[in-house]
Phi, psi and omega in degrees: 000128174300149175290318176224135173232121176242132186220106173068031180296130180231138171217117184247148170235101180070231175277358181264132178259102180286320186231121189237073176081031182295127171243124188201144177230146179227121178286156177301133175087356185266148169255122186244129175266118178258104191253157182172152175296176173295141188081004188286341185109002183305301184293323176295318178299314171301324175292335171287324181290330186271351179092359180286333184227146179256130178305149169273345179198157176091185185227144180222133183224128176235124189048040174083359191245155174275122188295332185271308178291327181251035182305317184297323181279331183273326185298327175292348184258356181250157171237134182243122174249106178274150180286327176219154169091175171084005179241147182277114191300324186263000175275163170269162186299319178296321181299322185285322182296309180304321179294315184286331180299330187284341176287352189237151186286317184230069189284159173286156180295126184289333182281331176291315177299322179296320178288324186295328181261016173059050176240004181303320181294341186256013187299325183270003171269133171298149186302319183296342181257359171292154178280169182301320174294318179302311180297326174300319178296322179288321175303315176303312184291331172296331179283340188250356188292335187259024180049059193286162175270334181222133178238136173247117183247120182252109176050060198282349179246016178297131176078003179275142176283173185301326182291319180289328179293321181287318179299317173295324179293319180302319178298323183290319174302321183290326173299315174302316178295332177272358171092021183261135180284131180230128169252118189249117169254136182201149172258006178267103181283332170297327176297315179300319179294330179280316189275327197271137168285329174219159181229138174240126181243128184238155179211131184046037173084004185246145170281123184246347176197150179210137175166179167290152180307324180295316182302317190283325186273343175252048177271206185277004177241066179295154179211158164258133173259139172206160178238147179197190181300137175301145171088026176297149178287085187294336179289318182288324177295317182296319178299317185293325187269342183065037184207149179298126180235125182238159169234088191286345166206154196308126177083353178248119187237152183231142176235117186280092188191154166293146174292136180208142177302311178310318185288324179292327175295320182294321172295321178292325184290326180290312178299322180296315185291346174254010183054051176242144185268142178265130181271280175235149181226132179230128187227145167108349177203164177268153180281154177304328181294315183301314181296321173300314176298320181288318185294314186289323177292322175293324182292326180291320172300316183299315181293326176297322181290327173293000000 
């Protein structure tokens, strides 16, 4: 039995079709990153999976159950991490975890979980006085307190410092090792590339790409990635290499070409000739960010043509 099965899902809000015939499957114990631009239908899809919204058409099954009709059976087996809300502002973190633990038959130890998300030293701080990152970590702990079989994580590392982000990544890895099905929504594509077994990219409620991070980044559009000082003369570099060179964000550059020693040598020669230092070099695949931007741009062009 799959962890999650979505078949022909449609969700409308008046004349707006937020999810348009989406079909998707997530295996038991698999971590899926659900990606898409703002307004792509991610939130509506996840809310249908969680049972908070009822589909207008199609079928949704989570652990073999209908999230809406079988909510009473399914909710004790699910963990939900919301990006905002759901926390009692005047309570302390341990009190909130102890309260939630009483809702489950075999919860995790609140004190152990509090330490695991590095909130033990903040135990006497009221929720309203926690930092944004601390509230995120408390929300993650609440999603895990009931030993869930499937977990939905909404932007789990938003506002976290690098150490807390790494702790969250480790926890997601432990969920995978324990056979928990995880659906992750994030705008941090490096996070999706590290954590996800598979990635599904949706736009305007439709699935436009699906596969492992490796499959998506080793597609038919290879590129070389490198970092250097922001603002290099990409036009001059493109002319020197006889290949398109872009700077998608400051200091991060892409060359649309297959990896080859002569090309790497030509790049190094150009940088040396302009007294520029090479930061990092990654060859042989595109970044997940580059794949995401290309696919969503192509989908926008296709929509315009239709």
